[in-house]
N, CA, C, O and the ligand as a Tripos MOL2 file, in Angstrom:
@<TRIPOS>MOLECULE
protein
  257   255    65     0     0
PROTEIN
NO_CHARGES

@<TRIPOS>ATOM
      1 N           0.8630   -1.3050    0.0710 N.3       1 MET1
      2 CA          0.0870    0.0360   -0.0940 C.3       1 MET1
      3 C           0.8790    1.2110   -0.0430 C.2       1 MET1
      4 O           1.4680    1.5710    0.9760 O.2       1 MET1
      5 N           0.9030    1.8010   -1.1040 N.am      2 GLY2
      6 CA          1.8520    3.0880   -1.2150 C.3       2 GLY2
      7 C           3.2510    2.8750   -1.1800 C.2       2 GLY2
      8 O           4.0100    3.8420   -1.1090 O.2       2 GLY2
      9 N           3.7030    1.6330   -1.2240 N.am      3 ASP3
     10 CA          5.0630    1.3300   -1.2480 C.3       3 ASP3
     11 C           5.8620    1.7810   -2.4750 C.2       3 ASP3
     12 O           5.4210    1.5370   -3.5980 O.2       3 ASP3
     13 N           6.9370    2.3830   -2.3150 N.am      4 LYS4
     14 CA          7.6930    2.9120   -3.4930 C.3       4 LYS4
     15 C           8.9790    1.9640   -3.8420 C.2       4 LYS4
     16 O          10.0600    2.0010   -3.2540 O.2       4 LYS4
     17 N           8.6590    1.1950   -4.8170 N.am      5 ILE5
     18 CA          9.7810    0.2430   -5.1930 C.3       5 ILE5
     19 C          10.7950    1.0320   -6.0710 C.2       5 ILE5
     20 O          10.4030    1.5650   -7.1090 O.2       5 ILE5
     21 N          12.0050    1.1100   -5.6990 N.am      6 LYS6
     22 CA         13.0810    1.7170   -6.3770 C.3       6 LYS6
     23 C          14.3070    0.8440   -6.5450 C.2       6 LYS6
     24 O          14.5130   -0.1000   -5.7810 O.2       6 LYS6
     25 N          15.1990    1.1820   -7.6350 N.am      7 TYR7
     26 CA         16.3410    0.5520   -7.7840 C.3       7 TYR7
     27 C          17.4740    1.2410   -7.2180 C.2       7 TYR7
     28 O          17.8030    2.3200   -7.7110 O.2       7 TYR7
     29 N          18.1780    0.7060   -6.1440 N.am      8 CYS8
     30 CA         19.4260    1.3950   -5.4220 C.3       8 CYS8
     31 C          20.5880    1.1090   -6.1750 C.2       8 CYS8
     32 O          20.9020   -0.0500   -6.4470 O.2       8 CYS8
     33 N          21.3060    2.1840   -6.5600 N.am      9 GLY9
     34 CA         22.5020    2.1150   -7.2750 C.3       9 GLY9
     35 C          23.7880    1.6040   -6.4440 C.2       9 GLY9
     36 O          24.8150    1.1720   -6.9680 O.2       9 GLY9
     37 N          23.5470    1.7310   -5.0060 N.am     10 ASN10
     38 CA         24.6320    1.2550   -4.1990 C.3      10 ASN10
     39 C          24.3720   -0.2680   -3.9390 C.2      10 ASN10
     40 O          25.2500   -1.0950   -4.1840 O.2      10 ASN10
     41 N          23.3070   -0.5780   -3.5030 N.am     11 CYS11
     42 CA         22.9200   -1.9540   -3.2180 C.3      11 CYS11
     43 C          22.7880   -2.8020   -4.3520 C.2      11 CYS11
     44 O          22.7680   -4.0170   -4.1510 O.2      11 CYS11
     45 N          22.6950   -2.3640   -5.5060 N.am     12 LYS12
     46 CA         22.3820   -3.1260   -6.7220 C.3      12 LYS12
     47 C          21.1790   -3.9350   -6.7340 C.2      12 LYS12
     48 O          21.2140   -5.0080   -7.3370 O.2      12 LYS12
     49 N          20.0630   -3.5430   -6.1170 N.am     13 GLN13
     50 CA         18.8510   -4.1590   -5.9340 C.3      13 GLN13
     51 C          17.6290   -3.3130   -5.8080 C.2      13 GLN13
     52 O          17.6910   -2.1050   -5.5830 O.2      13 GLN13
     53 N          16.4880   -3.9950   -5.9620 N.am     14 PHE14
     54 CA         15.2100   -3.2250   -5.7970 C.3      14 PHE14
     55 C          14.9900   -3.1340   -4.4040 C.2      14 PHE14
     56 O          15.0740   -4.1450   -3.7060 O.2      14 PHE14
     57 N          14.7100   -2.0020   -3.9160 N.am     15 VAL15
     58 CA         14.3060   -1.9230   -2.5090 C.3      15 VAL15
     59 C          12.8770   -1.0320   -2.3970 C.2      15 VAL15
     60 O          12.3790   -0.4090   -3.3360 O.2      15 VAL15
     61 N          12.3910   -1.1080   -1.1680 N.am     16 THR16
     62 CA         11.2750   -0.3750   -0.9620 C.3      16 THR16
     63 C          11.6970    0.9000   -0.2590 C.2      16 THR16
     64 O          12.1620    0.8550    0.8800 O.2      16 THR16
     65 N          11.5370    2.0770   -0.9470 N.am     17 ALA17
     66 CA         12.0310    3.4200   -0.4000 C.3      17 ALA17
     67 C          11.2780    3.6850    0.9360 C.2      17 ALA17
     68 O          10.0810    3.4270    1.0580 O.2      17 ALA17
     69 N          11.9760    4.1680    1.8490 N.am     18 THR18
     70 CA         11.5130    4.5140    3.1940 C.3      18 THR18
     71 C          10.3580    5.7050    2.9590 C.2      18 THR18
     72 O          10.4110    6.5360    2.0530 O.2      18 THR18
     73 N           9.3820    5.6160    3.8940 N.am     19 THR19
     74 CA          8.2300    6.4680    3.6100 C.3      19 THR19
     75 C           8.3290    7.8120    4.4300 C.2      19 THR19
     76 O           7.5470    8.7450    4.2430 O.2      19 THR19
     77 N           9.3530    7.8370    5.3530 N.am     20 GLY20
     78 CA          9.4050    9.0320    6.1060 C.3      20 GLY20
     79 C           8.2660    9.3360    6.9450 C.2      20 GLY20
     80 O           7.9460    8.4320    7.7160 O.2      20 GLY20
     81 N           7.5720   10.4130    6.9750 N.am     21 ILE21
     82 CA          6.5530   10.8290    7.7630 C.3      21 ILE21
     83 C           5.2530   10.1750    7.2570 C.2      21 ILE21
     84 O           4.9100   10.3580    6.0880 O.2      21 ILE21
     85 N           4.5640    9.4690    8.0410 N.am     22 ARG22
     86 CA          3.2160    8.8750    7.7310 C.3      22 ARG22
     87 C           2.3230    9.7300    8.4470 C.2      22 ARG22
     88 O           2.3430    9.8050    9.6760 O.2      22 ARG22
     89 N           1.4340   10.4670    7.6210 N.am     23 TRP23
     90 CA          0.7420   11.5260    8.2630 C.3      23 TRP23
     91 C          -0.5100   10.8710    9.0380 C.2      23 TRP23
     92 O          -1.0480   11.4320    9.9920 O.2      23 TRP23
     93 N          -0.8970    9.6810    8.5510 N.am     24 GLY24
     94 CA         -1.9250    9.0070    9.3620 C.3      24 GLY24
     95 C          -1.6430    8.8730   10.7320 C.2      24 GLY24
     96 O          -2.4540    9.1510   11.6150 O.2      24 GLY24
     97 N          -0.3280    8.3860   10.9510 N.am     25 ILE25
     98 CA          0.2430    8.3120   12.3060 C.3      25 ILE25
     99 C           0.4290    9.3900   13.0070 C.2      25 ILE25
    100 O           0.2660    9.4020   14.2270 O.2      25 ILE25
    101 N           0.8320   10.5320   12.2460 N.am     26 PHE26
    102 CA          0.9900   11.8720   12.9160 C.3      26 PHE26
    103 C          -0.3160   12.3190   13.3770 C.2      26 PHE26
    104 O          -0.4010   12.8150   14.5000 O.2      26 PHE26
    105 N          -1.3850   12.1950   12.6050 N.am     27 ILE27
    106 CA         -2.6470   12.8340   13.1360 C.3      27 ILE27
    107 C          -3.3090   12.0500   14.2980 C.2      27 ILE27
    108 O          -4.0070   12.5350   15.1890 O.2      27 ILE27
    109 N          -2.9140   10.5620   14.1030 N.am     28 LEU28
    110 CA         -3.4520    9.8470   15.3200 C.3      28 LEU28
    111 C          -2.7160   10.4070   16.5890 C.2      28 LEU28
    112 O          -3.3590   10.8600   17.5360 O.2      28 LEU28
    113 N          -1.3430   10.3600   16.5720 N.am     29 LEU29
    114 CA         -0.5930   10.8950   17.6270 C.3      29 LEU29
    115 C          -0.9830   12.2650   18.1430 C.2      29 LEU29
    116 O          -1.0370   12.5010   19.3500 O.2      29 LEU29
    117 N          -1.2560   13.1690   17.2030 N.am     30 LEU30
    118 CA         -1.7710   14.4550   17.6070 C.3      30 LEU30
    119 C          -3.0880   14.4440   18.3990 C.2      30 LEU30
    120 O          -3.3540   15.3270   19.2150 O.2      30 LEU30
    121 N          -3.8920   13.4230   18.1300 N.am     31 LEU31
    122 CA         -5.2390   13.4020   18.8310 C.3      31 LEU31
    123 C          -5.0260   12.7460   20.2110 C.2      31 LEU31
    124 O          -5.7630   13.0240   21.1580 O.2      31 LEU31
    125 N          -3.9620   11.8330   20.3130 N.am     32 ILE32
    126 CA         -3.7990   11.3070   21.4870 C.3      32 ILE32
    127 C          -2.8670   12.1240   22.4860 C.2      32 ILE32
    128 O          -3.1880   12.4720   23.6220 O.2      32 ILE32
    129 N          -1.8030   12.3350   21.9310 N.am     33 PHE33
    130 CA         -0.7110   13.1810   22.7030 C.3      33 PHE33
    131 C           0.0490   14.0740   21.8200 C.2      33 PHE33
    132 O           1.0340   13.6960   21.1860 O.2      33 PHE33
    133 N          -0.4330   15.2870   21.7900 N.am     34 ALA34
    134 CA          0.2590   16.2320   20.9510 C.3      34 ALA34
    135 C           1.8320   16.3380   20.7530 C.2      34 ALA34
    136 O           2.3820   16.3770   19.6520 O.2      34 ALA34
    137 N           2.5520   16.3850   22.1380 N.am     35 PRO35
    138 CA          3.9010   16.3680   22.2320 C.3      35 PRO35
    139 C           4.5790   15.2730   21.3520 C.2      35 PRO35
    140 O           5.5500   15.5090   20.6330 O.2      35 PRO35
    141 N           3.9970   14.0870   21.4700 N.am     36 ALA36
    142 CA          4.6080   12.7370   20.8540 C.3      36 ALA36
    143 C           4.4060   12.9600   19.3650 C.2      36 ALA36
    144 O           5.2280   12.4470   18.6050 O.2      36 ALA36
    145 N           3.3630   13.6980   18.8470 N.am     37 ALA37
    146 CA          3.2380   14.0830   17.3560 C.3      37 ALA37
    147 C           4.4270   14.9040   16.9980 C.2      37 ALA37
    148 O           5.1100   14.6670   16.0020 O.2      37 ALA37
    149 N           4.6520   15.8510   17.8100 N.am     38 LEU38
    150 CA          5.8570   16.7990   17.4040 C.3      38 LEU38
    151 C           7.0380   16.0540   17.4060 C.2      38 LEU38
    152 O           7.8050   16.1960   16.4540 O.2      38 LEU38
    153 N           7.3230   15.2680   18.3320 N.am     39 ILE39
    154 CA          8.6170   14.3980   18.3780 C.3      39 ILE39
    155 C           8.6750   13.4880   17.1160 C.2      39 ILE39
    156 O           9.6830   13.3450   16.4250 O.2      39 ILE39
    157 N           7.5730   12.9410   16.9170 N.am     40 TYR40
    158 CA          7.5400   12.0350   15.5910 C.3      40 TYR40
    159 C           7.8960   12.8750   14.3270 C.2      40 TYR40
    160 O           8.6550   12.3810   13.4930 O.2      40 TYR40
    161 N           7.4390   13.9810   14.1700 N.am     41 LEU41
    162 CA          7.6960   15.0170   13.0720 C.3      41 LEU41
    163 C           9.1910   15.2480   13.0750 C.2      41 LEU41
    164 O           9.8230   15.1270   12.0260 O.2      41 LEU41
    165 N           9.7480   15.5590   14.1480 N.am     42 ILE42
    166 CA         11.2050   15.8670   14.2070 C.3      42 ILE42
    167 C          12.1130   14.7240   13.7960 C.2      42 ILE42
    168 O          13.0580   14.8360   13.0150 O.2      42 ILE42
    169 N          11.7330   13.6260   14.3990 N.am     43 VAL43
    170 CA         12.5090   12.4290   14.1270 C.3      43 VAL43
    171 C          12.3740   11.9070   12.6400 C.2      43 VAL43
    172 O          13.3040   11.4500   11.9770 O.2      43 VAL43
    173 N          11.1770   12.0380   12.2620 N.am     44 LYS44
    174 CA         10.9560   11.4620   10.8860 C.3      44 LYS44
    175 C          11.2720   12.4990    9.7260 C.2      44 LYS44
    176 O          11.5490   12.0550    8.6120 O.2      44 LYS44
    177 N          11.2390   13.8600    9.9540 N.am     45 ALA45
    178 CA         11.6130   14.7050    8.9060 C.3      45 ALA45
    179 C          12.8530   14.5260    8.1780 C.2      45 ALA45
    180 O          13.8770   14.4540    8.8570 O.2      45 ALA45
    181 N          12.9500   14.4380    6.8430 N.am     46 GLY46
    182 CA         14.0240   14.1750    5.9550 C.3      46 GLY46
    183 C          14.4540   12.8520    5.9130 C.2      46 GLY46
    184 O          15.5540   12.5990    5.4230 O.2      46 GLY46
    185 N          13.5930   11.7930    6.4510 N.am     47 THR47
    186 CA         13.9560   10.4810    6.2840 C.3      47 THR47
    187 C          13.2830    9.7310    5.1870 C.2      47 THR47
    188 O          13.4440    8.5160    5.0740 O.2      47 THR47
    189 N          12.5590   10.3960    4.4030 N.am     48 GLY48
    190 CA         11.6340    9.6760    3.4900 C.3      48 GLY48
    191 C          12.3230    9.5690    2.2140 C.2      48 GLY48
    192 O          13.2490   10.3480    1.9900 O.2      48 GLY48
    193 N          11.9830    8.6910    1.3430 N.am     49 GLY49
    194 CA         12.4950    8.3970   -0.0340 C.3      49 GLY49
    195 C          13.9020    7.8800    0.0840 C.2      49 GLY49
    196 O          14.6810    8.1590   -0.8270 O.2      49 GLY49
    197 N          14.2910    7.2020    1.0400 N.am     50 ARG50
    198 CA         15.8440    6.8150    1.0130 C.3      50 ARG50
    199 C          15.6340    5.1720    0.9140 C.2      50 ARG50
    200 O          14.5660    4.5690    1.0230 O.2      50 ARG50
    201 N          16.9130    4.6360    0.6840 N.am     51 CYS51
    202 CA         17.1070    3.1500    0.5430 C.3      51 CYS51
    203 C          17.1800    2.7620    2.1220 C.2      51 CYS51
    204 O          17.8760    3.3610    2.9420 O.2      51 CYS51
    205 N          16.3220    1.6320    2.4010 N.am     52 PRO52
    206 CA         16.3510    1.2210    3.8590 C.3      52 PRO52
    207 C          17.6250    0.4380    4.2630 C.2      52 PRO52
    208 O          17.8630    0.1720    5.4420 O.2      52 PRO52
    209 N          18.4460    0.0760    3.2260 N.am     53 ILE53
    210 CA         19.6900   -0.6000    3.4290 C.3      53 ILE53
    211 C          20.7810    0.2330    3.6570 C.2      53 ILE53
    212 O          21.4370    0.1080    4.6910 O.2      53 ILE53
    213 N          21.0780    1.1430    2.7380 N.am     54 CYS54
    214 CA         22.2760    2.0530    2.9000 C.3      54 CYS54
    215 C          21.9270    3.4460    3.1470 C.2      54 CYS54
    216 O          22.7900    4.3230    3.1710 O.2      54 CYS54
    217 N          20.6000    3.6910    3.3460 N.am     55 ASN55
    218 CA         20.2830    5.0720    3.6410 C.3      55 ASN55
    219 C          20.6150    6.0990    2.6560 C.2      55 ASN55
    220 O          20.6800    7.2670    3.0380 O.2      55 ASN55
    221 N          20.8300    5.8080    1.4530 N.am     56 SER56
    222 CA         21.1910    6.7580    0.5600 C.3      56 SER56
    223 C          20.0680    7.1330   -0.5230 C.2      56 SER56
    224 O          19.0480    6.4490   -0.5970 O.2      56 SER56
    225 N          20.2450    8.0470   -1.2180 N.am     57 LYS57
    226 CA         19.2540    8.3720   -2.2470 C.3      57 LYS57
    227 C          19.7540    8.1220   -3.6660 C.2      57 LYS57
    228 O          19.3850    8.8150   -4.6140 O.2      57 LYS57
    229 N          20.6280    7.0820   -3.7770 N.am     58 ASN58
    230 CA         21.2800    6.9480   -5.0510 C.3      58 ASN58
    231 C          20.4220    6.0450   -6.0300 C.2      58 ASN58
    232 O          20.8470    4.9650   -6.4420 O.2      58 ASN58
    233 N          19.2960    6.5160   -6.3410 N.am     59 TRP59
    234 CA         18.3830    5.7460   -7.1190 C.3      59 TRP59
    235 C          18.9220    5.7750   -8.5550 C.2      59 TRP59
    236 O          19.2920    6.8160   -9.0990 O.2      59 TRP59
    237 N          18.9440    4.5470   -9.1420 N.am     60 SER60
    238 CA         19.4010    4.4650  -10.5090 C.3      60 SER60
    239 C          18.5080    3.3710  -11.3120 C.2      60 SER60
    240 O          17.4360    2.9900  -10.8420 O.2      60 SER60
    241 N          18.9340    2.9560  -12.3670 N.am     61 VAL61
    242 CA         18.2890    1.9670  -13.1680 C.3      61 VAL61
    243 C          19.0660    0.6350  -13.1890 C.2      61 VAL61
    244 O          20.2950    0.6700  -13.1290 O.2      61 VAL61
    245 N          18.4390   -0.4810  -13.2670 N.am     62 PRO62
    246 CA         19.1620   -1.7220  -13.3340 C.3      62 PRO62
    247 C          20.1750   -1.7780  -14.4660 C.2      62 PRO62
    248 O          19.7770   -1.3410  -15.5460 O.2      62 PRO62
    249 N          21.3270   -2.2110  -14.4050 N.am     63 GLU63
    250 CA         22.3220   -2.5340  -15.3810 C.3      63 GLU63
    251 C          21.9620   -3.7350  -16.1850 C.2      63 GLU63
    252 O          21.4410   -4.6840  -15.6000 O.2      63 GLU63
    253 N          22.1770   -3.7880  -17.4210 N.am     64 LYS64
    254 CA         21.8590   -4.9340  -18.3190 C.3      64 LYS64
    255 C          22.9090   -6.0860  -18.0500 C.2      64 LYS64
    256 O          22.8440   -7.1400  -18.6810 O.2      64 LYS64
    257 ZN         20.9220    1.0030   -0.9300 Zn       65 ZN65
@<TRIPOS>BOND
     1     1     2 1
     2     2     3 1
     3     3     4 2
     4     3     5 am
     5     5     6 1
     6     6     7 1
     7     7     8 2
     8     7     9 am
     9     9    10 1
    10    10    11 1
    11    11    12 2
    12    11    13 am
    13    13    14 1
    14    14    15 1
    15    15    16 2
    16    15    17 am
    17    17    18 1
    18    18    19 1
    19    19    20 2
    20    19    21 am
    21    21    22 1
    22    22    23 1
    23    23    24 2
    24    23    25 am
    25    25    26 1
    26    26    27 1
    27    27    28 2
    28    27    29 am
    29    29    30 1
    30    30    31 1
    31    31    32 2
    32    31    33 am
    33    33    34 1
    34    34    35 1
    35    35    36 2
    36    35    37 am
    37    37    38 1
    38    38    39 1
    39    39    40 2
    40    39    41 am
    41    41    42 1
    42    42    43 1
    43    43    44 2
    44    43    45 am
    45    45    46 1
    46    46    47 1
    47    47    48 2
    48    47    49 am
    49    49    50 1
    50    50    51 1
    51    51    52 2
    52    51    53 am
    53    53    54 1
    54    54    55 1
    55    55    56 2
    56    55    57 am
    57    57    58 1
    58    58    59 1
    59    59    60 2
    60    59    61 am
    61    61    62 1
    62    62    63 1
    63    63    64 2
    64    63    65 am
    65    65    66 1
    66    66    67 1
    67    67    68 2
    68    67    69 am
    69    69    70 1
    70    70    71 1
    71    71    72 2
    72    71    73 am
    73    73    74 1
    74    74    75 1
    75    75    76 2
    76    75    77 am
    77    77    78 1
    78    78    79 1
    79    79    80 2
    80    79    81 am
    81    81    82 1
    82    82    83 1
    83    83    84 2
    84    83    85 am
    85    85    86 1
    86    86    87 1
    87    87    88 2
    88    87    89 am
    89    89    90 1
    90    90    91 1
    91    91    92 2
    92    91    93 am
    93    93    94 1
    94    94    95 1
    95    95    96 2
    96    95    97 am
    97    97    98 1
    98    98    99 1
    99    99   100 2
   100    99   101 am
   101   101   102 1
   102   102   103 1
   103   103   104 2
   104   103   105 am
   105   105   106 1
   106   106   107 1
   107   107   108 2
   108   107   109 am
   109   109   110 1
   110   110   111 1
   111   111   112 2
   112   111   113 am
   113   113   114 1
   114   114   115 1
   115   115   116 2
   116   115   117 am
   117   117   118 1
   118   118   119 1
   119   119   120 2
   120   119   121 am
   121   121   122 1
   122   122   123 1
   123   123   124 2
   124   123   125 am
   125   125   126 1
   126   126   127 1
   127   127   128 2
   128   127   129 am
   129   129   130 1
   130   130   131 1
   131   131   132 2
   132   131   133 am
   133   133   134 1
   134   134   135 1
   135   135   136 2
   136   135   137 am
   137   137   138 1
   138   138   139 1
   139   139   140 2
   140   139   141 am
   141   141   142 1
   142   142   143 1
   143   143   144 2
   144   143   145 am
   145   145   146 1
   146   146   147 1
   147   147   148 2
   148   147   149 am
   149   149   150 1
   150   150   151 1
   151   151   152 2
   152   151   153 am
   153   153   154 1
   154   154   155 1
   155   155   156 2
   156   155   157 am
   157   157   158 1
   158   158   159 1
   159   159   160 2
   160   159   161 am
   161   161   162 1
   162   162   163 1
   163   163   164 2
   164   163   165 am
   165   165   166 1
   166   166   167 1
   167   167   168 2
   168   167   169 am
   169   169   170 1
   170   170   171 1
   171   171   172 2
   172   171   173 am
   173   173   174 1
   174   174   175 1
   175   175   176 2
   176   175   177 am
   177   177   178 1
   178   178   179 1
   179   179   180 2
   180   179   181 am
   181   181   182 1
   182   182   183 1
   183   183   184 2
   184   183   185 am
   185   185   186 1
   186   186   187 1
   187   187   188 2
   188   187   189 am
   189   189   190 1
   190   190   191 1
   191   191   192 2
   192   191   193 am
   193   193   194 1
   194   194   195 1
   195   195   196 2
   196   195   197 am
   197   197   198 1
   198   198   199 1
   199   199   200 2
   200   199   201 am
   201   201   202 1
   202   202   203 1
   203   203   204 2
   204   203   205 am
   205   205   206 1
   206   206   207 1
   207   207   208 2
   208   207   209 am
   209   209   210 1
   210   210   211 1
   211   211   212 2
   212   211   213 am
   213   213   214 1
   214   214   215 1
   215   215   216 2
   216   215   217 am
   217   217   218 1
   218   218   219 1
   219   219   220 2
   220   219   221 am
   221   221   222 1
   222   222   223 1
   223   223   224 2
   224   223   225 am
   225   225   226 1
   226   226   227 1
   227   227   228 2
   228   227   229 am
   229   229   230 1
   230   230   231 1
   231   231   232 2
   232   231   233 am
   233   233   234 1
   234   234   235 1
   235   235   236 2
   236   235   237 am
   237   237   238 1
   238   238   239 1
   239   239   240 2
   240   239   241 am
   241   241   242 1
   242   242   243 1
   243   243   244 2
   244   243   245 am
   245   245   246 1
   246   246   247 1
   247   247   248 2
   248   247   249 am
   249   249   250 1
   250   250   251 1
   251   251   252 2
   252   251   253 am
   253   253   254 1
   254   254   255 1
   255   255   256 2
@<TRIPOS>SUBSTRUCTURE
     1 MET1         2 RESIDUE 1 A MET
     2 GLY2         6 RESIDUE 1 A GLY
     3 ASP3        10 RESIDUE 1 A ASP
     4 LYS4        14 RESIDUE 1 A LYS
     5 ILE5        18 RESIDUE 1 A ILE
     6 LYS6        22 RESIDUE 1 A LYS
     7 TYR7        26 RESIDUE 1 A TYR
     8 CYS8        30 RESIDUE 1 A CYS
     9 GLY9        34 RESIDUE 1 A GLY
    10 ASN10       38 RESIDUE 1 A ASN
    11 CYS11       42 RESIDUE 1 A CYS
    12 LYS12       46 RESIDUE 1 A LYS
    13 GLN13       50 RESIDUE 1 A GLN
    14 PHE14       54 RESIDUE 1 A PHE
    15 VAL15       58 RESIDUE 1 A VAL
    16 THR16       62 RESIDUE 1 A THR
    17 ALA17       66 RESIDUE 1 A ALA
    18 THR18       70 RESIDUE 1 A THR
    19 THR19       74 RESIDUE 1 A THR
    20 GLY20       78 RESIDUE 1 A GLY
    21 ILE21       82 RESIDUE 1 A ILE
    22 ARG22       86 RESIDUE 1 A ARG
    23 TRP23       90 RESIDUE 1 A TRP
    24 GLY24       94 RESIDUE 1 A GLY
    25 ILE25       98 RESIDUE 1 A ILE
    26 PHE26      102 RESIDUE 1 A PHE
    27 ILE27      106 RESIDUE 1 A ILE
    28 LEU28      110 RESIDUE 1 A LEU
    29 LEU29      114 RESIDUE 1 A LEU
    30 LEU30      118 RESIDUE 1 A LEU
    31 LEU31      122 RESIDUE 1 A LEU
    32 ILE32      126 RESIDUE 1 A ILE
    33 PHE33      130 RESIDUE 1 A PHE
    34 ALA34      134 RESIDUE 1 A ALA
    35 PRO35      138 RESIDUE 1 A PRO
    36 ALA36      142 RESIDUE 1 A ALA
    37 ALA37      146 RESIDUE 1 A ALA
    38 LEU38      150 RESIDUE 1 A LEU
    39 ILE39      154 RESIDUE 1 A ILE
    40 TYR40      158 RESIDUE 1 A TYR
    41 LEU41      162 RESIDUE 1 A LEU
    42 ILE42      166 RESIDUE 1 A ILE
    43 VAL43      170 RESIDUE 1 A VAL
    44 LYS44      174 RESIDUE 1 A LYS
    45 ALA45      178 RESIDUE 1 A ALA
    46 GLY46      182 RESIDUE 1 A GLY
    47 THR47      186 RESIDUE 1 A THR
    48 GLY48      190 RESIDUE 1 A GLY
    49 GLY49      194 RESIDUE 1 A GLY
    50 ARG50      198 RESIDUE 1 A ARG
    51 CYS51      202 RESIDUE 1 A CYS
    52 PRO52      206 RESIDUE 1 A PRO
    53 ILE53      210 RESIDUE 1 A ILE
    54 CYS54      214 RESIDUE 1 A CYS
    55 ASN55      218 RESIDUE 1 A ASN
    56 SER56      222 RESIDUE 1 A SER
    57 LYS57      226 RESIDUE 1 A LYS
    58 ASN58      230 RESIDUE 1 A ASN
    59 TRP59      234 RESIDUE 1 A TRP
    60 SER60      238 RESIDUE 1 A SER
    61 VAL61      242 RESIDUE 1 A VAL
    62 PRO62      246 RESIDUE 1 A PRO
    63 GLU63      250 RESIDUE 1 A GLU
    64 LYS64      254 RESIDUE 1 A LYS
    65 ZN65       257 GROUP 0 **** ****
């Protein structure tokens, strides 16, 4: 569901890109405990769209 499959140039394989902030979770936290929602935002900011293995954004295309 909403997974972004990309090819990592470092790991030479297809991986599921990290999603970073999940707004559904953020809103849920906001309703339950607002400070936790803010911490979640700070922790997750800038972590989206990366390779889960090497944590890079070296997206490439598979070599033949
Ligand atoms: Zn990688």
